[in-house]
N, C-alpha and C positions, 0 to 999 in steps of 0.2 A: 504494499500499500504506500501511496506517495505521502512523504512527511509534510504535515501542514506548515505553511510559512507565516511568520507574523506580519501583520500589517504595520508598516513603519510610519512614523510621523514624517512630515515634510522636512523638518530639520535633520532628522536621522538620514534621510535620503541625501540632503545636502552634505552632511558630514562624510558619508561614505564616498562621495564623488570629488571631494576637495583635492585629492590626490591627482585627479585628472587634470587639474589646473596647471600644476607643475610640469606634467608630461607634456601638455600642449603648449606651454610657454616655450619649451624647447623645440617643438615642431614649429612654432611661429617664427623662431629664429632661423630655422632651416628654410622655410618659405620665402622669407624676406631678406635675410642677411647672408645665407651661404653663397647664393649665386653672385651677388655684388662682391662678397669677400673673395671668390674665386677670380672675379674680374679685377679686383685690386691687385691680385697676385699675377695678373697678365694672362689669364686664360682667354682663349678665343670664344666668341658666342657658339660657334659650331661644335665646340668641345664640351658645352654645358650638359648635354644629355648624358654623355659617358660619365662625367664627373659626378653626376647624381645617381649613378648605379648603386651606390651603397644603400640607399633607403629601401628600394624594392628588393634587392638581393638579401639583405638582412631579414627583412620582413618575411620573404619566402622561406628562408632557412630556419629563423628563430621563432616566429610566432606560432606555427602548428606544432613545433616540438615542445615549446613551453606550455601550450594548451594541453598537449597530451600528458606531460609530466604533471601539471597541476591537477588534472582530473585524477591522477593516481596518488596524489600527495595528501597526507593528513598528519598534522602534528597538534596535540592538545595545546601546546604553548603558542605555536606560530600560525596554525591554521592551514589552509589549502592554497589560497592564492596570495596571501600576504608575503610570504618569503620571496616571491618573484617581483612583487612591487618594490620591495626594499632593495634588493640586489641590483635591479635595473636603475632605480633612482640614485644609488650611491655612484655607480660608474657613470651615469649620465652627468651628474654634478661635476665629476672630475674632468670629463671631457669638455664640458662647456667652460670650466676654468682655463683649461689649456689652449683651447681653440684659437682665440685671438693672438696668441704668441707664435702662430704659424708664420714662418719666413719664407717657405717654398710651397708651391702648389701640391707637391706630393705629400707634405706633412698635413696640410689642410684636408686633402682627400682621404688620407689614412686615418685621421681623427674622426672624420665623418662616418667611416666604417665602424668604428668602436661605438661613437655616439648613437648611431641608428640601431646597433645591436642592443645597446642598453635601453634605449627608448622602447624598442619592441618587446624586450623582456618585461618591462614594466607595465606597458600598455595592454598586451594580449589578455592577461587574466582579468583586467578591469571589466571587459565585456562579459565574461563568464560570471564575475562577481555579481553583476546586476541580476543575471538570471538565477544565480544561487539564492540570493537574498530576498528577491521580491516575489510576491504572488503575482499571477497573470495580470490583474486589474491595475497593478502599480508599475508594470515594466515600461509602459510609455513614458511615464514620469521619470523613471530611472534612466533610461537611455537618453531622453532629451535633456535631463539635468547634465548628462555628460556633454551634450551639445553646448549647453549654457557655459560650462566651465572650459570647454574647448575654445569658444568664442572669446571668454574673458582672458584666458592664458595667452592666446595668440594676439589679441588686441594689445595687451600690455607689452608684450615683446615688441610689437611693431611700434607702439608710441615710444617705447624706451629708446629705439633707434633715433627718433627725431629729438627726444629730449637730451640725450647725451651728445648728440651732434651740435646742439645749440651751445653747450657749455664746455665741450672738450675739443681742443685743437691738436694738430700735429699728426704725424704718420710714423709708423715703423719703417724700417728698410728691409728689403729682401737681401738674400745672400749675395746677390750680385750688385748691391748698392743701389737699387732702383727703389722709388717710393712704393711702400707697401700698404699695410692695413692701417686705416685711420685709427687713432687712439679712442675715438668715441665708441667704436665697436666693443671694446673692453668692458665698458660699463653694462651694456646689455647682456653680455654673456655672464659676467659675474653675478648679476641679479638672477639670471636663469639658473645659475649653479645653486644658489640659495633656495629659490622657489622649488626646484626639482625635488630635493630631499625633504625640505620642510614641509611641503603640502602632502607628500606621500606619508611622512611620519604622522601627521595629524590624522589622516583617514585610517591608518592601521591602528592607531591608539584609541580612537573613538568608536570603531566599529567592529564588534565581534562577528566572527563567521558562524554559521550554523553548523554544529557538529554532525557528522553523519550518524545515522542509527547503527545499531549493532549489526543489522543485516547488510547495510552498506559497507561497514567496516570489514565484514567477512568477505564481501566481494572484492574490496581493495586488496586485502591481504592474500587473497587467492589468485590475483592476476599474476601473469608471468612476469618475471624480472629479467633485466639485462639491457644493455646499451641499445640493442635493436629493437626493443619492444615499442618505443614511441614511434619509430618509423613504420612498424607493422600496424600499429593503431591508426595512425594516419591513413596508410594505404586502405585498411579495412573501411575507415570512415568514408573516404571518397568513394570506395566501391559501392557502398549502401547510401550515398548522399541523397537526401529528399530532393524531388524535382523542383521544388521551389528555389533551392539554392543553385541548381544548374541554370535556372531562369535568371536569377540575380546575376550570375557570372557574366551573362551577355551585356546586362546594363553596366556592370563595372568595367567591361572591356572598354567601352566608350567613354564612360564617366572619368575613370582615373587616368587613362591616356590624355584625356583633355586637360585634367587638373595639373598634371606634370607639365604640360606645354604652357599652361598659364603661368605657374610658378617660375619656370626658368626664363621666360621671355618678356614678362610683364615690365620689368624695370627697362629692358632694352627698347620695349615698345613706347614706353613713356617718354624716354629721352629723345626718341625719334619724332614722336607726334607733338610734343609739348615744347621741347627745348630744340628741335630741329637739327639735331646732331646725333653722333654715335659715341659710344664709350671710347672707342680708339681715337676718334678726332678730338674730342674734348673731355679728358677724364674729370676735370672739375665739375662740368655740368652733369656728367654721369653720376657723380657723387651726390649732386642735388637730387637727381631724378631717383637714385637709390633710396634716399631718405623720404622722398615723397611717396615712393612706392610703399615703404613702410607704413605711411600714414593711410594710404588708400586701403592697404590690406588690414590695417588696424580698424578702419571704419567698417569694412565689411564684416569684421568680427564682432564689432560693437552691434551691428544689426543682427548678428547671429545670436548673441546672448540675450538680446531683448526679444527676439522672435521665438526662441527655443520653446518656452512654455506655452506660447500661442499655438505652436504646431501640435502640442499634446491635445489641446481643445479641438484643433481642426482634424486631427486624425480620428478622434471619436465621431466627429460630424461627417467627415467625407470618406474615411478609411485611409490608412497609412499608404496604400498603393497610389491613390489619386492625388494625395498630397505631394508625394515624390514626383509624379508626372508633372504637376504644375510648377513645382519648385526647380526642377531641371530645365523646363522650358524657359522660365524666367532667368535662369543662369545663362542660357544660350543667347537670349535677347540682350542681356547685359554685355556679353563679349562681342556680339555684332555691333553694338553702339560704341564701345570703348575706343577702339582704334581710330575712330573718326573725330575724337574729341581733342582739340588744341589748347583748351584753357584748363589749366591744372586744377582749378576748384570744381570744374564741372566733372571731373573724373569720379567724384564721389557718388553722383546720381545713379549711375548704373550699377554701383556696388550695393545699393539697396536690395535689388532682385538677387544679386549674387550671394549676399550675406544670408538672406533667407534660405537659398538653396544650400548653402554650406551647413546651416543648422540641420536641414533635412538629411544631407549626406552623412553627417556624423551620428544620426540616431535613427531616422525612420527606416532604413533597410533592415536594421536589426528587429525592430517591431514587426516587420513584414515576415520575417522567417524564423523568429524564435519559437513560434508555435510548432514549427515542423521539426525541431531538434530534440532528440531524447535527452532528459535531464542529466543522464550519467555521462553524457558526451558533450556538455556544454563547451568545456575548455577546448577540446580538439576541434569542434566545428567552428568556434569563433576564430581559431587559428586558421582554419581552412577558408573561412570568409575573408581573412586578411590575405591569404594567398591570391584570392580573386582580386583583391586590390593591387597587390604588388606585381602580379604577372603582367598586367597592362603597362604598368610603370617600367618594367624590365624591357618589354616590347618597345616602348617609347624611347628609352635610353639607347637601344641598339638601332632603331630605325629613323628616329626623327631627325638626326643630324643630316642624313641624306635627303629626307623629305625637305627640310628647310632649305638646304643649299640647291637642290635641283627642281623642286616643284613650287617652292615659296620664294624663290629668288633671294634668299637670305634676308628676308624682310621680317622683322619681329612683329610688325603690326599685323601681317598676314598669319602669323603663327597663333596670335590671339583670335583672330576670325576663324581659323581652323579649328581651334579649341571650342569655339562657340558652335560650330557645325557638329561636332562630336557629342557636345552635351545635348544638342537637340535629338540626335540618334539615340542617346541614352534614355531620353524622356519617352520616346516612341516604344523602345524595348521594354520599358517598365510596364507598359500596357499588356505585355504578354505574360506577366507574372500571375500565377494563380496561387493566392494566399490561402494557406491551410486554415481551417476554422480554429478559433481558440479552443484550447482543452477545457474540460469541465472545471468549474471553479473549485479551487482548494478550499479546505476548512480554513477559516480566517482566525488567527490569534492576534493578540496585541503585544507590542513590545514597547 
């Protein structure tokens, strides 16, 4: 018989998700600061996709393994998911502290691999944590609270870039004596190092995990042990994966390829359309464009955390599926408009639709598919869903450099329009998803 789950108060749901804030602050720096940082270290725009290979590759390798391991973990002291939150947060904080000291492109790229591995170790169990703790009628609130904290974390990361750029001057030098990373970057990364570990410690100290029943413990203890077992578990889960998840994979193919295009080329698009130059032609103006990109990205994340709880209500009115269809269409329209804007303040307008869509991307797909997932496999399937996110990103890193040079004429504004077209295709693909009916209501307790 399924163990009844307690009905949590809103403040308890907030506490359990505070750790997501620190994790997403780090991802916010990756969205807005890493590609400009590569450019400050003299990377070419066409090289950016390959330099971003760390994120999707570590997601592909780390998240499903961590998911499978956390499904098989239980400690009366540390719990099931919490050990992975803490280990990931510690390494993430160390990498964020070291990152701005990079004096060569290879050092920055290497640190990104470690940082992404740590972020994925911390983030993967968080999706399963929601499914573990909350009864079915509170899952929408739980997942979209994560969207709220994702928006808040990424917003503060982006705003911090602008804030520190206003008060800190000067640059490092590269090993060959050229101008390197601006000193204002250090402030944002140091704050991220503190937020990463601090927020995760808050959540782990305020939120107990639900202990398994004696029957569940017997199943855990009886499971085969060994280094290869997580891989066998992943293969088994993929082999029996619900149809709803396969349908989501098609949506994610278009959605996450598009998002990687946006993050890699938005600063180059803005310097082209607003400042009418390029990073190579005028590095000083590109630095201004990079900071403005941080503000633009920060604004869409402000929209994200203000709209996240509104999407909870909308999902109940329209269903999660149709909310995601509309949100992806809004994001597509936003990216069609953006490359045609020449006034920097007007760039914020299309980010309203984009920010609402980002709130949906971070939470609504999980609402659509969680009812199809067996509870004893929450961790591994959340890792597999992340594989669906990172495989399109890997495809993008390996293919988009060629597309950018040969089909888009090395035009960053065209890269943004291309991303908009892919988001529109993702919206149409969402219509094909057949959402499984919610399971029968569980017995409700109070906590």
